C-alpha positions as CSV (number, residue, x, y, z in Angstrom):
1,M,-15.7,-8.8,-5.5
2,K,-15.2,-10.6,-2.2
3,P,-14.3,-8.3,0.7
4,M,-10.8,-8.9,2.0
5,T,-9.6,-8.1,5.5
6,P,-6.4,-6.0,5.6
7,S,-3.6,-6.9,8.2
8,P,-3.3,-4.3,11.1
9,A,-0.3,-2.7,9.3
10,L,-2.2,-2.3,6.1
11,A,-5.3,-1.2,8.0
12,A,-3.3,1.8,9.4
13,V,-3.0,3.0,5.7
14,V,-6.3,1.9,4.0
15,G,-8.8,1.4,6.8
16,D,-9.7,-1.6,8.9
17,K,-13.0,-2.6,7.4
18,P,-13.2,-5.5,5.0
19,M,-13.2,-4.3,1.4
20,P,-12.6,-5.6,-2.2
21,R,-9.0,-5.7,-3.3
22,S,-9.7,-3.0,-5.8
23,Q,-10.8,-0.6,-3.0
24,I,-7.7,-1.5,-0.9
25,T,-5.6,-0.6,-4.0
26,S,-7.5,2.6,-4.5
27,N,-7.1,3.7,-0.9
28,L,-3.5,2.9,-0.9
29,W,-2.9,5.1,-4.0
30,A,-4.9,7.9,-2.4
31,Y,-2.6,7.7,0.6
32,I,0.5,7.6,-1.5
33,K,-0.6,10.7,-3.5
34,K,-1.9,12.6,-0.4
35,N,1.5,12.1,1.2
36,G,3.6,12.7,-1.9
37,L,5.3,9.3,-1.7
38,Q,5.6,8.7,-5.5
39,D,9.1,9.3,-6.6
40,Q,9.4,12.6,-8.6
41,T,12.0,11.4,-11.1
42,N,10.7,7.8,-11.5
43,K,7.0,7.7,-11.1
44,R,7.1,3.9,-11.0
45,Q,8.9,4.0,-7.6
46,I,7.1,4.5,-4.3
47,N,9.0,5.9,-1.4
48,A,7.9,4.5,1.9
49,D,7.1,6.5,5.0
50,D,7.0,4.7,8.4
51,K,3.6,3.1,7.8
52,L,4.4,1.8,4.4
53,K,7.9,0.6,5.4
54,V,6.2,-2.1,7.6
55,I,4.1,-3.2,4.6
56,F,7.1,-3.1,2.3
57,G,9.2,-5.4,4.5
58,G,11.5,-2.6,5.8
59,K,12.3,-1.4,2.2
60,S,12.5,2.4,1.8
61,S,11.5,2.3,-1.9
62,V,9.7,-0.3,-4.1
63,S,8.4,-0.3,-7.7
64,M,4.6,-0.3,-8.3
65,F,4.7,-3.9,-9.3
66,E,6.7,-5.0,-6.3
67,M,4.2,-3.0,-4.1
68,T,1.3,-5.0,-5.4
69,K,3.1,-8.3,-4.5
70,L,4.0,-7.0,-1.0
71,V,0.5,-5.7,-0.3
72,S,-1.0,-9.1,-1.2
73,Q,0.8,-10.5,1.8
74,H,-1.2,-8.2,4.0
75,I,-4.7,-9.2,2.8
76,R,-6.7,-12.1,4.1
């Protein structure tokens, strides 16, 4: 897959080196799990910390599917 460059906001979470979209997603999920940001009652919801809130457009919680759409806007 073609390496993509994350935006500065996304790079703060997944790293700043160009990488395939699949690796960006993998790194994002590793960050979410490491920081316990997956909602405990509804596993499809992601609760944002300060870094993710920037990526999520200021939202404090998004669904997994909405997250994918929002992250796409931070990849070049």
